[in-house]
mmCIF file of the C-alpha atoms, coordinates in Angstrom:
data_MODEL
# 
_entry.id   MODEL 
# 
loop_
_atom_site.group_PDB 
_atom_site.id 
_atom_site.type_symbol 
_atom_site.label_atom_id 
_atom_site.label_alt_id 
_atom_site.label_comp_id 
_atom_site.label_asym_id 
_atom_site.label_entity_id 
_atom_site.label_seq_id 
_atom_site.pdbx_PDB_ins_code 
_atom_site.Cartn_x 
_atom_site.Cartn_y 
_atom_site.Cartn_z 
_atom_site.occupancy 
_atom_site.B_iso_or_equiv 
_atom_site.pdbx_formal_charge 
_atom_site.auth_seq_id 
_atom_site.auth_comp_id 
_atom_site.auth_asym_id 
_atom_site.auth_atom_id 
_atom_site.pdbx_PDB_model_num 
ATOM 1   C CA . MET A 1 1   ? 70.690 81.946  119.649 1.00 0.00 ? 1   MET A CA 1 
ATOM 2   C CA . GLN A 1 2   ? 71.268 82.116  115.902 1.00 0.00 ? 2   GLN A CA 1 
ATOM 3   C CA . PHE A 1 3   ? 71.839 85.501  114.274 1.00 0.00 ? 3   PHE A CA 1 
ATOM 4   C CA . SER A 1 4   ? 68.946 86.765  112.209 1.00 0.00 ? 4   SER A CA 1 
ATOM 5   C CA . PRO A 1 5   ? 69.341 90.252  110.770 1.00 0.00 ? 5   PRO A CA 1 
ATOM 6   C CA . ALA A 1 6   ? 66.605 92.770  111.368 1.00 0.00 ? 6   ALA A CA 1 
ATOM 7   C CA . VAL A 1 7   ? 64.369 93.723  108.492 1.00 0.00 ? 7   VAL A CA 1 
ATOM 8   C CA . SER A 1 8   ? 65.768 97.250  108.707 1.00 0.00 ? 8   SER A CA 1 
ATOM 9   C CA . THR A 1 9   ? 69.285 95.869  108.194 1.00 0.00 ? 9   THR A CA 1 
ATOM 10  C CA . ILE A 1 10  ? 68.168 94.005  105.091 1.00 0.00 ? 10  ILE A CA 1 
ATOM 11  C CA . ALA A 1 11  ? 66.351 97.123  103.862 1.00 0.00 ? 11  ALA A CA 1 
ATOM 12  C CA . ASP A 1 12  ? 69.536 99.159  104.349 1.00 0.00 ? 12  ASP A CA 1 
ATOM 13  C CA . THR A 1 13  ? 71.498 96.557  102.393 1.00 0.00 ? 13  THR A CA 1 
ATOM 14  C CA . ILE A 1 14  ? 68.954 96.677  99.587  1.00 0.00 ? 14  ILE A CA 1 
ATOM 15  C CA . GLN A 1 15  ? 69.337 100.464 99.504  1.00 0.00 ? 15  GLN A CA 1 
ATOM 16  C CA . LEU A 1 16  ? 73.123 100.073 99.327  1.00 0.00 ? 16  LEU A CA 1 
ATOM 17  C CA . SER A 1 17  ? 72.771 97.690  96.412  1.00 0.00 ? 17  SER A CA 1 
ATOM 18  C CA . LEU A 1 18  ? 70.525 100.010 94.376  1.00 0.00 ? 18  LEU A CA 1 
ATOM 19  C CA . SER A 1 19  ? 73.399 101.941 92.780  1.00 0.00 ? 19  SER A CA 1 
ATOM 20  C CA . PRO A 1 20  ? 75.116 98.799  91.490  1.00 0.00 ? 20  PRO A CA 1 
ATOM 21  C CA . VAL A 1 21  ? 71.760 97.494  90.263  1.00 0.00 ? 21  VAL A CA 1 
ATOM 22  C CA . PHE A 1 22  ? 71.142 100.709 88.313  1.00 0.00 ? 22  PHE A CA 1 
ATOM 23  C CA . MET A 1 23  ? 74.643 100.336 86.930  1.00 0.00 ? 23  MET A CA 1 
ATOM 24  C CA . LEU A 1 24  ? 73.680 96.838  85.769  1.00 0.00 ? 24  LEU A CA 1 
ATOM 25  C CA . ALA A 1 25  ? 70.686 98.301  83.930  1.00 0.00 ? 25  ALA A CA 1 
ATOM 26  C CA . GLY A 1 26  ? 72.985 100.769 82.168  1.00 0.00 ? 26  GLY A CA 1 
ATOM 27  C CA . ILE A 1 27  ? 75.420 98.019  81.265  1.00 0.00 ? 27  ILE A CA 1 
ATOM 28  C CA . GLY A 1 28  ? 72.544 96.000  79.844  1.00 0.00 ? 28  GLY A CA 1 
ATOM 29  C CA . ALA A 1 29  ? 71.550 98.942  77.644  1.00 0.00 ? 29  ALA A CA 1 
ATOM 30  C CA . LEU A 1 30  ? 75.151 99.362  76.502  1.00 0.00 ? 30  LEU A CA 1 
ATOM 31  C CA . LEU A 1 31  ? 75.379 95.667  75.647  1.00 0.00 ? 31  LEU A CA 1 
ATOM 32  C CA . ASN A 1 32  ? 72.176 95.964  73.637  1.00 0.00 ? 32  ASN A CA 1 
ATOM 33  C CA . VAL A 1 33  ? 73.635 98.853  71.623  1.00 0.00 ? 33  VAL A CA 1 
ATOM 34  C CA . LEU A 1 34  ? 76.954 97.062  71.093  1.00 0.00 ? 34  LEU A CA 1 
ATOM 35  C CA . ALA A 1 35  ? 75.236 93.852  69.997  1.00 0.00 ? 35  ALA A CA 1 
ATOM 36  C CA . GLY A 1 36  ? 73.038 95.773  67.553  1.00 0.00 ? 36  GLY A CA 1 
ATOM 37  C CA . ARG A 1 37  ? 76.009 97.586  66.051  1.00 0.00 ? 37  ARG A CA 1 
ATOM 38  C CA . LEU A 1 38  ? 77.974 94.337  65.804  1.00 0.00 ? 38  LEU A CA 1 
ATOM 39  C CA . ALA A 1 39  ? 75.074 92.673  63.978  1.00 0.00 ? 39  ALA A CA 1 
ATOM 40  C CA . ARG A 1 40  ? 74.954 95.502  61.427  1.00 0.00 ? 40  ARG A CA 1 
ATOM 41  C CA . VAL A 1 41  ? 78.719 95.325  60.908  1.00 0.00 ? 41  VAL A CA 1 
ATOM 42  C CA . ILE A 1 42  ? 78.550 91.573  60.358  1.00 0.00 ? 42  ILE A CA 1 
ATOM 43  C CA . ASP A 1 43  ? 75.709 91.988  57.846  1.00 0.00 ? 43  ASP A CA 1 
ATOM 44  C CA . ARG A 1 44  ? 77.700 94.599  55.917  1.00 0.00 ? 44  ARG A CA 1 
ATOM 45  C CA . ALA A 1 45  ? 80.846 92.448  55.979  1.00 0.00 ? 45  ALA A CA 1 
ATOM 46  C CA . ARG A 1 46  ? 78.927 89.472  54.577  1.00 0.00 ? 46  ARG A CA 1 
ATOM 47  C CA . GLU A 1 47  ? 77.543 91.654  51.817  1.00 0.00 ? 47  GLU A CA 1 
ATOM 48  C CA . LEU A 1 48  ? 80.999 92.934  50.891  1.00 0.00 ? 48  LEU A CA 1 
ATOM 49  C CA . GLU A 1 49  ? 82.498 89.433  51.066  1.00 0.00 ? 49  GLU A CA 1 
ATOM 50  C CA . GLN A 1 50  ? 80.096 88.407  48.297  1.00 0.00 ? 50  GLN A CA 1 
ATOM 51  C CA . LEU A 1 51  ? 80.937 91.452  46.154  1.00 0.00 ? 51  LEU A CA 1 
ATOM 52  C CA . HIS A 1 52  ? 84.695 91.269  46.734  1.00 0.00 ? 52  HIS A CA 1 
ATOM 53  C CA . PRO A 1 53  ? 85.604 88.362  44.392  1.00 0.00 ? 53  PRO A CA 1 
ATOM 54  C CA . ARG A 1 54  ? 83.672 89.894  41.473  1.00 0.00 ? 54  ARG A CA 1 
ATOM 55  C CA . SER A 1 55  ? 85.255 93.339  41.785  1.00 0.00 ? 55  SER A CA 1 
ATOM 56  C CA . THR A 1 56  ? 88.324 94.856  40.136  1.00 0.00 ? 56  THR A CA 1 
ATOM 57  C CA . GLY A 1 57  ? 90.283 98.085  40.168  1.00 0.00 ? 57  GLY A CA 1 
ATOM 58  C CA . PRO A 1 58  ? 89.234 100.960 42.406  1.00 0.00 ? 58  PRO A CA 1 
ATOM 59  C CA . GLU A 1 59  ? 86.009 99.200  43.339  1.00 0.00 ? 59  GLU A CA 1 
ATOM 60  C CA . HIS A 1 60  ? 88.001 96.206  44.629  1.00 0.00 ? 60  HIS A CA 1 
ATOM 61  C CA . ASP A 1 61  ? 90.324 98.502  46.571  1.00 0.00 ? 61  ASP A CA 1 
ATOM 62  C CA . ARG A 1 62  ? 87.313 100.216 48.130  1.00 0.00 ? 62  ARG A CA 1 
ATOM 63  C CA . TYR A 1 63  ? 85.863 96.857  49.244  1.00 0.00 ? 63  TYR A CA 1 
ATOM 64  C CA . VAL A 1 64  ? 89.176 95.783  50.780  1.00 0.00 ? 64  VAL A CA 1 
ATOM 65  C CA . TRP A 1 65  ? 89.475 99.132  52.578  1.00 0.00 ? 65  TRP A CA 1 
ATOM 66  C CA . GLU A 1 66  ? 85.954 98.874  53.953  1.00 0.00 ? 66  GLU A CA 1 
ATOM 67  C CA . LEU A 1 67  ? 86.384 95.221  54.963  1.00 0.00 ? 67  LEU A CA 1 
ATOM 68  C CA . ARG A 1 68  ? 89.464 96.204  56.981  1.00 0.00 ? 68  ARG A CA 1 
ATOM 69  C CA . ILE A 1 69  ? 87.481 98.867  58.795  1.00 0.00 ? 69  ILE A CA 1 
ATOM 70  C CA . LEU A 1 70  ? 84.626 96.424  59.408  1.00 0.00 ? 70  LEU A CA 1 
ATOM 71  C CA . ASP A 1 71  ? 87.105 93.906  60.821  1.00 0.00 ? 71  ASP A CA 1 
ATOM 72  C CA . ARG A 1 72  ? 88.438 96.574  63.202  1.00 0.00 ? 72  ARG A CA 1 
ATOM 73  C CA . ARG A 1 73  ? 84.900 97.520  64.200  1.00 0.00 ? 73  ARG A CA 1 
ATOM 74  C CA . MET A 1 74  ? 84.063 93.874  64.957  1.00 0.00 ? 74  MET A CA 1 
ATOM 75  C CA . LYS A 1 75  ? 87.135 93.601  67.171  1.00 0.00 ? 75  LYS A CA 1 
ATOM 76  C CA . LEU A 1 76  ? 86.304 96.838  69.003  1.00 0.00 ? 76  LEU A CA 1 
ATOM 77  C CA . SER A 1 77  ? 82.687 95.776  69.513  1.00 0.00 ? 77  SER A CA 1 
ATOM 78  C CA . ASN A 1 78  ? 83.780 92.396  70.859  1.00 0.00 ? 78  ASN A CA 1 
ATOM 79  C CA . ILE A 1 79  ? 86.270 94.039  73.213  1.00 0.00 ? 79  ILE A CA 1 
ATOM 80  C CA . GLY A 1 80  ? 83.582 96.473  74.376  1.00 0.00 ? 80  GLY A CA 1 
ATOM 81  C CA . MET A 1 81  ? 81.150 93.641  75.000  1.00 0.00 ? 81  MET A CA 1 
ATOM 82  C CA . LEU A 1 82  ? 83.744 91.584  76.877  1.00 0.00 ? 82  LEU A CA 1 
ATOM 83  C CA . LEU A 1 83  ? 84.592 94.545  79.103  1.00 0.00 ? 83  LEU A CA 1 
ATOM 84  C CA . ALA A 1 84  ? 80.918 95.384  79.708  1.00 0.00 ? 84  ALA A CA 1 
ATOM 85  C CA . VAL A 1 85  ? 80.038 91.784  80.590  1.00 0.00 ? 85  VAL A CA 1 
ATOM 86  C CA . SER A 1 86  ? 83.062 91.603  82.915  1.00 0.00 ? 86  SER A CA 1 
ATOM 87  C CA . SER A 1 87  ? 81.916 94.813  84.579  1.00 0.00 ? 87  SER A CA 1 
ATOM 88  C CA . ALA A 1 88  ? 78.403 93.414  84.980  1.00 0.00 ? 88  ALA A CA 1 
ATOM 89  C CA . MET A 1 89  ? 79.678 90.183  86.513  1.00 0.00 ? 89  MET A CA 1 
ATOM 90  C CA . ILE A 1 90  ? 81.834 92.045  89.024  1.00 0.00 ? 90  ILE A CA 1 
ATOM 91  C CA . THR A 1 91  ? 78.915 94.350  89.822  1.00 0.00 ? 91  THR A CA 1 
ATOM 92  C CA . CYS A 1 92  ? 76.784 91.277  90.542  1.00 0.00 ? 92  CYS A CA 1 
ATOM 93  C CA . ALA A 1 93  ? 79.541 90.030  92.841  1.00 0.00 ? 93  ALA A CA 1 
ATOM 94  C CA . VAL A 1 94  ? 79.506 93.407  94.630  1.00 0.00 ? 94  VAL A CA 1 
ATOM 95  C CA . VAL A 1 95  ? 75.766 93.110  95.285  1.00 0.00 ? 95  VAL A CA 1 
ATOM 96  C CA . ALA A 1 96  ? 76.152 89.534  96.512  1.00 0.00 ? 96  ALA A CA 1 
ATOM 97  C CA . LEU A 1 97  ? 79.076 90.486  98.748  1.00 0.00 ? 97  LEU A CA 1 
ATOM 98  C CA . LEU A 1 98  ? 77.052 93.313  100.288 1.00 0.00 ? 98  LEU A CA 1 
ATOM 99  C CA . PHE A 1 99  ? 74.461 90.797  101.428 1.00 0.00 ? 99  PHE A CA 1 
ATOM 100 C CA . ILE A 1 100 ? 77.028 88.218  102.493 1.00 0.00 ? 100 ILE A CA 1 
ATOM 101 C CA . ALA A 1 101 ? 78.815 90.853  104.568 1.00 0.00 ? 101 ALA A CA 1 
ATOM 102 C CA . VAL A 1 102 ? 75.613 91.864  106.335 1.00 0.00 ? 102 VAL A CA 1 
ATOM 103 C CA . LEU A 1 103 ? 74.336 88.336  106.910 1.00 0.00 ? 103 LEU A CA 1 
ATOM 104 C CA . GLY A 1 104 ? 77.708 86.971  108.023 1.00 0.00 ? 104 GLY A CA 1 
ATOM 105 C CA . ARG A 1 105 ? 78.773 90.119  109.865 1.00 0.00 ? 105 ARG A CA 1 
ATOM 106 C CA . PHE A 1 106 ? 81.950 90.225  107.795 1.00 0.00 ? 106 PHE A CA 1 
ATOM 107 C CA . HIS A 1 107 ? 83.974 93.414  107.579 1.00 0.00 ? 107 HIS A CA 1 
ATOM 108 C CA . ILE A 1 108 ? 84.840 93.288  103.882 1.00 0.00 ? 108 ILE A CA 1 
ATOM 109 C CA . GLY A 1 109 ? 84.010 96.845  102.899 1.00 0.00 ? 109 GLY A CA 1 
ATOM 110 C CA . ARG A 1 110 ? 87.459 97.412  101.442 1.00 0.00 ? 110 ARG A CA 1 
ATOM 111 C CA . TYR A 1 111 ? 87.091 94.404  99.119  1.00 0.00 ? 111 TYR A CA 1 
ATOM 112 C CA . VAL A 1 112 ? 83.626 95.496  98.036  1.00 0.00 ? 112 VAL A CA 1 
ATOM 113 C CA . ALA A 1 113 ? 84.957 98.984  97.275  1.00 0.00 ? 113 ALA A CA 1 
ATOM 114 C CA . VAL A 1 114 ? 87.886 97.613  95.256  1.00 0.00 ? 114 VAL A CA 1 
ATOM 115 C CA . LEU A 1 115 ? 85.558 95.366  93.243  1.00 0.00 ? 115 LEU A CA 1 
ATOM 116 C CA . PHE A 1 116 ? 83.192 98.260  92.576  1.00 0.00 ? 116 PHE A CA 1 
ATOM 117 C CA . ILE A 1 117 ? 86.103 100.420 91.397  1.00 0.00 ? 117 ILE A CA 1 
ATOM 118 C CA . LEU A 1 118 ? 87.254 97.568  89.145  1.00 0.00 ? 118 LEU A CA 1 
ATOM 119 C CA . ALA A 1 119 ? 83.731 97.291  87.711  1.00 0.00 ? 119 ALA A CA 1 
ATOM 120 C CA . MET A 1 120 ? 83.749 101.032 86.981  1.00 0.00 ? 120 MET A CA 1 
ATOM 121 C CA . VAL A 1 121 ? 87.176 100.826 85.298  1.00 0.00 ? 121 VAL A CA 1 
ATOM 122 C CA . LEU A 1 122 ? 85.938 97.957  83.110  1.00 0.00 ? 122 LEU A CA 1 
ATOM 123 C CA . LEU A 1 123 ? 82.775 99.884  82.246  1.00 0.00 ? 123 LEU A CA 1 
ATOM 124 C CA . THR A 1 124 ? 84.807 102.981 81.378  1.00 0.00 ? 124 THR A CA 1 
ATOM 125 C CA . SER A 1 125 ? 87.075 100.846 79.181  1.00 0.00 ? 125 SER A CA 1 
ATOM 126 C CA . SER A 1 126 ? 84.003 99.378  77.483  1.00 0.00 ? 126 SER A CA 1 
ATOM 127 C CA . LEU A 1 127 ? 82.722 102.876 76.759  1.00 0.00 ? 127 LEU A CA 1 
ATOM 128 C CA . LEU A 1 128 ? 86.117 103.796 75.320  1.00 0.00 ? 128 LEU A CA 1 
ATOM 129 C CA . ALA A 1 129 ? 85.966 100.764 73.014  1.00 0.00 ? 129 ALA A CA 1 
ATOM 130 C CA . PHE A 1 130 ? 82.454 101.867 71.995  1.00 0.00 ? 130 PHE A CA 1 
ATOM 131 C CA . LEU A 1 131 ? 83.750 105.362 71.227  1.00 0.00 ? 131 LEU A CA 1 
ATOM 132 C CA . LEU A 1 132 ? 86.571 103.961 69.099  1.00 0.00 ? 132 LEU A CA 1 
ATOM 133 C CA . GLU A 1 133 ? 84.108 101.722 67.233  1.00 0.00 ? 133 GLU A CA 1 
ATOM 134 C CA . VAL A 1 134 ? 81.861 104.707 66.492  1.00 0.00 ? 134 VAL A CA 1 
ATOM 135 C CA . ARG A 1 135 ? 84.861 106.700 65.244  1.00 0.00 ? 135 ARG A CA 1 
ATOM 136 C CA . ALA A 1 136 ? 85.841 103.796 62.967  1.00 0.00 ? 136 ALA A CA 1 
ATOM 137 C CA . SER A 1 137 ? 82.301 103.631 61.592  1.00 0.00 ? 137 SER A CA 1 
ATOM 138 C CA . LEU A 1 138 ? 82.369 107.338 60.793  1.00 0.00 ? 138 LEU A CA 1 
ATOM 139 C CA . ARG A 1 139 ? 85.610 106.860 58.874  1.00 0.00 ? 139 ARG A CA 1 
ATOM 140 C CA . ALA A 1 140 ? 83.975 104.186 56.726  1.00 0.00 ? 140 ALA A CA 1 
ATOM 141 C CA . ASN A 1 141 ? 80.741 106.068 56.159  1.00 0.00 ? 141 ASN A CA 1 
ATOM 142 C CA . ARG A 1 142 ? 82.051 109.370 54.884  1.00 0.00 ? 142 ARG A CA 1 
ATOM 143 C CA . VAL A 1 143 ? 80.929 110.311 51.398  1.00 0.00 ? 143 VAL A CA 1 
ATOM 144 C CA . ARG A 1 144 ? 83.747 109.640 48.963  1.00 0.00 ? 144 ARG A CA 1 
ATOM 145 C CA . VAL A 1 145 ? 85.296 112.767 47.471  1.00 0.00 ? 145 VAL A CA 1 
ATOM 146 C CA . GLU A 1 146 ? 84.859 111.495 43.920  1.00 0.00 ? 146 GLU A CA 1 
ATOM 147 C CA . LEU A 1 147 ? 81.089 111.361 44.465  1.00 0.00 ? 147 LEU A CA 1 
ATOM 148 C CA . LEU A 1 148 ? 80.836 114.952 45.644  1.00 0.00 ? 148 LEU A CA 1 
ATOM 149 C CA . GLU A 1 149 ? 80.240 117.356 42.829  1.00 0.00 ? 149 GLU A CA 1 
ATOM 150 C CA . LYS A 1 150 ? 82.281 120.473 43.442  1.00 0.00 ? 150 LYS A CA 1 
ATOM 151 C CA . ARG A 1 151 ? 80.791 123.734 42.303  1.00 0.00 ? 151 ARG A CA 1 
# 
């Protein structure tokens, strides 16, 4: 007789997979934020690239300085997105492996745990890249001292 898991076994597996699925929702939200920030950085870089050739003196130096920060922000956003997508893919593999383990009666809990830990490390690294990108944006968006009127 062929093995057919009980509905309760499938229901238990679905319950086990809920945490990784919620994690996927969070990763999706993070990717949305990162993509939005990257789009704004790209728009600003394009604007400065048009102003750059026509500028001279301190204005030119300011554009170069800001373009360097924007370049760093683009790199950090891309790294964050790569790490988040990698985390999401591994999380999907965790969910699939949970079902494969139940349906095939495989004892692969250790591998599932290691993959889930890897997904969390990648997600944490993505959040770190996001934090560094935000810090870089704050550096670029401070009000210049020469514009502040001291009393």
